[in-house]
C-alpha positions in Angstrom: 9.8 20.6 10.4 6.9 18.2 11.0 7.1 14.7 9.7 4.8 14.2 6.7 3.1 11.0 5.5 2.3 9.9 2.0 -0.2 7.0 1.6 -0.4 4.8 -1.5 -3.5 2.5 -1.7 -3.8 -1.0 -3.1 -5.4 -2.4 -6.2 -9.1 -1.6 -6.9 -9.5 0.7 -3.9 -8.5 4.3 -3.5 -7.2 7.0 -1.2 -10.4 6.7 0.9 -9.0 3.4 2.5 -6.7 5.6 4.6 -9.4 7.6 6.4 -8.7 6.0 9.8 -5.0 6.8 9.4 -5.8 10.4 8.3 -7.9 11.0 11.3 -5.1 9.7 13.6 -2.5 11.9 11.9 -4.7 15.0 12.3 -5.0 14.3 16.0 -1.2 13.9 16.1 -0.5 17.1 14.2 1.2 15.5 11.2 0.5 16.4 7.6 -0.5 13.8 5.1 -1.3 13.2 1.4 -3.3 10.1 0.2 -2.9 9.7 -3.6 -5.2 8.1 -6.1 -3.2 6.0 -8.6 -4.1 6.2 -12.3 -7.3 4.3 -13.0 -8.4 4.4 -9.3 -10.6 6.6 -7.2 -11.0 10.1 -8.6 -9.0 8.9 -11.6 -11.1 6.0 -12.7 -11.2 5.8 -16.5 -7.6 6.7 -16.9 -5.3 3.9 -18.1 -3.0 2.4 -15.4 0.7 2.6 -16.3 3.7 2.1 -14.1 5.2 5.4 -15.4 2.2 7.4 -14.2 1.9 5.5 -11.0 5.5 6.3 -10.0 5.0 9.9 -11.2 1.9 10.2 -8.9 3.9 8.9 -5.9 6.8 11.2 -6.7 4.7 14.3 -7.0 3.2 13.6 -3.6 6.5 12.9 -2.0 8.2 16.0 -3.5 5.3 18.1 -2.3 5.4 16.7 1.2 9.2 16.9 1.4 8.9 20.7 1.2 7.2 20.6 4.6 9.3 18.0 6.4 10.7 14.5 6.4 8.5 12.0 4.6 7.2 8.6 5.7 5.9 6.7 2.7 3.2 4.2 3.5 1.9 1.7 0.9 -0.6 -1.2 1.1 -0.6 -4.3 -1.2 0.1 -3.0 -4.8 0.8 0.4 -3.3 3.4 -1.2 -1.0 5.1 -2.9 -4.0 5.2 0.3 -5.9 6.5 2.2 -2.9 9.4 -0.3 -2.4 10.4 0.0 -6.0 10.2 3.8 -5.8 12.3 4.1 -2.6 14.8 1.5 -3.8 15.7 3.5 -6.9 19.4 4.0 -7.7 18.8 7.7 -7.3 16.8 7.6 -4.0 13.9 10.0 -3.5 13.5 12.2 -0.4 11.8 9.5 1.7 12.9 9.2 5.4 11.2 5.9 6.1 8.9 3.3 4.5 6.0 1.3 5.9 5.1 -1.5 3.5 1.9 -3.3 4.4 0.6 -6.6 3.0 3.0 -6.8 0.2 5.8 -9.3 0.9 5.2 -11.4 -2.2 6.9 -11.2 -5.6 4.2 -10.3 -8.2 5.0 -13.1 -10.7 4.6 -16.8 -11.4 1.6 -19.1 -10.8 0.2 -17.1 -7.9 -0.2 -14.0 -10.0 -1.5 -15.9 -13.0 -4.1 -17.6 -10.9 -5.2 -14.2 -9.4 -5.5 -12.7 -12.9 -7.6 -15.7 -14.1 -10.0 -15.3 -11.2 -10.3 -11.6 -11.8 -11.2 -12.2 -15.5 -13.8 -14.7 -14.4 -15.3 -12.2 -11.9 -15.3 -9.5 -14.7 -17.7 -11.8 -16.6 -20.3 -11.6 -13.8 -23.1 -9.0 -14.1 -21.8 -7.1 -11.1 -18.1 -7.9 -11.8 -17.8 -9.6 -8.4 -18.9 -6.6 -6.4 -21.5 -8.6 -4.4 -18.9 -11.1 -3.3 -16.4 -8.4 -2.4 -19.0 -6.6 -0.3 -19.9 -9.8 1.6 -16.3 -10.5 2.4 -15.7 -6.9 3.6 -18.9 -7.0 5.7 -17.7 -10.1 7.4 -14.1 -9.0 8.0 -14.0 -5.2 8.6 -15.2 -3.3 11.7 -18.1 -0.9 11.3 -15.9 2.2 11.7 -13.7 1.4 8.7 -16.1 -0.7 6.5 -17.3 2.3 4.4 -13.8 3.6 3.8 -12.5 0.8 1.7 -15.0 1.2 -1.1 -15.9 4.9 -0.7 -13.9 5.9 -3.8 -15.4 3.1 -5.9 -13.7 0.0 -7.2 -11.3 0.2 -10.2 -12.5 -3.0 -11.8 -11.4 -1.8 -15.3 -7.8 -1.1 -14.2 -7.0 -4.2 -12.1 -5.9 -6.7 -14.7 -3.6 -4.2 -16.5 -2.2 -3.0 -13.1 -1.5 -6.6 -12.1 0.2 -7.3 -15.4 2.4 -4.3 -15.1 3.7 -5.4 -11.7 5.7 -8.2 -13.3 8.1 -5.4 -14.6 9.1 -4.5 -11.0 12.6 -5.5 -9.9 11.8 -5.7 -6.2 14.8 -7.9 -5.3 17.2 -5.2 -6.5 15.2 -2.4 -5.1 14.9 -4.0 -1.6 18.7 -4.4 -1.5 19.1 -0.6 -2.1 16.7 0.6 0.5 18.7 2.0 3.4 16.0 4.0 5.3 14.0 2.6 8.2 11.6 0.0 6.8 8.7 -1.9 8.4 6.9 -4.8 6.8 3.4 -5.1 8.3 1.4 -8.3 7.5 -1.8 -9.9 8.8 -1.4 -13.4 10.1 -3.8 -14.7 7.5 -2.6 -12.6 4.6 -2.1 -14.5 1.4 0.7 -12.1 0.3 3.1 -13.4 3.0 4.4 -15.8 0.5 7.9 -14.3 0.2 8.1 -12.8 3.7 11.4 -14.6 4.5 13.0 -13.5 1.2 12.0 -9.8 1.7 13.5 -9.7 5.3 16.6 -11.4 3.9 17.0 -8.8 1.2 16.4 -5.9 3.6 18.0 -7.3 6.8 17.5 -3.9 8.6 13.8 -4.1 8.2 11.4 -4.8 11.0 8.7 -7.4 10.4 5.4 -7.0 12.3 2.8 -9.7 12.0 -0.6 -8.8 13.3 -2.5 -11.8 14.8 -5.9 -12.9 13.5 -5.8 -10.4 10.6 -6.3 -10.8 6.9 -4.8 -8.9 3.9 -6.6 -5.6 4.7 -4.6 -5.0 8.0 -5.0 -1.2 7.7 -8.8 -1.3 8.0 -9.3 -4.6 9.9 -7.0 -3.5 12.8 -6.7 0.3 12.4 -5.5 1.0 15.9 -2.7 -1.5 15.6 -1.7 -0.1 12.2 -1.8 3.5 13.6 0.5 2.3 16.4 3.0 1.1 13.8 2.7 4.6 12.1 3.5 6.1 15.5 6.7 4.0 15.7 7.7 5.1 12.2 7.0 8.8 12.9 8.8 8.7 16.2 11.8 7.1 14.6 12.0 9.8 12.0 11.4 12.5 14.5 14.2 11.3 16.7 16.6 11.1 13.7 15.7 14.6 12.5 
């Protein structure tokens, strides 16, 4: 059976952020599913809840697992949700996990400051879209720049989504993860704050830091990220 990949996007964006990875997997011959979390992408307008977010991931994983071993890949918020999901006491059928740009506990002053800034941006006429576009224009290569916002931006869902993340018990979940695990961070990623803690809680995990790269490592350095995917896929293929 062919290894399958399930992708979980980060906050505000959608499944379209994974287009470079989807094209790579098609060339490689692996199946993939990229979900839209509640309130995001094709599901904008829905309320974001942790219950439905986990149900969305689980539906995709169970579907993919019928066709082969599953590598779960999450970015930012999607990575946090994926770690919590894989680290359940009753583990799901996931053969490996790639968690990108998410080695930070979603709580405390950092999260409070981020939510404050988001609320301020929401008060702007364009809800901060102009600033977001300028940053992405400066940091993402032309081949992936359209992908990050192609599904629209979930401005309405982001504060409630961030608030819900405080309910995650990532420290317990990380201790329970016993499948191959890769943390992938950009060198300049602001969410490297608890990188040392995460690698301590999951000592079998591999940490990959991509030089000269920001938070959006998947789109800023797509070839490097695809190479990490190849490592994860090959590892699962070898064990299967």
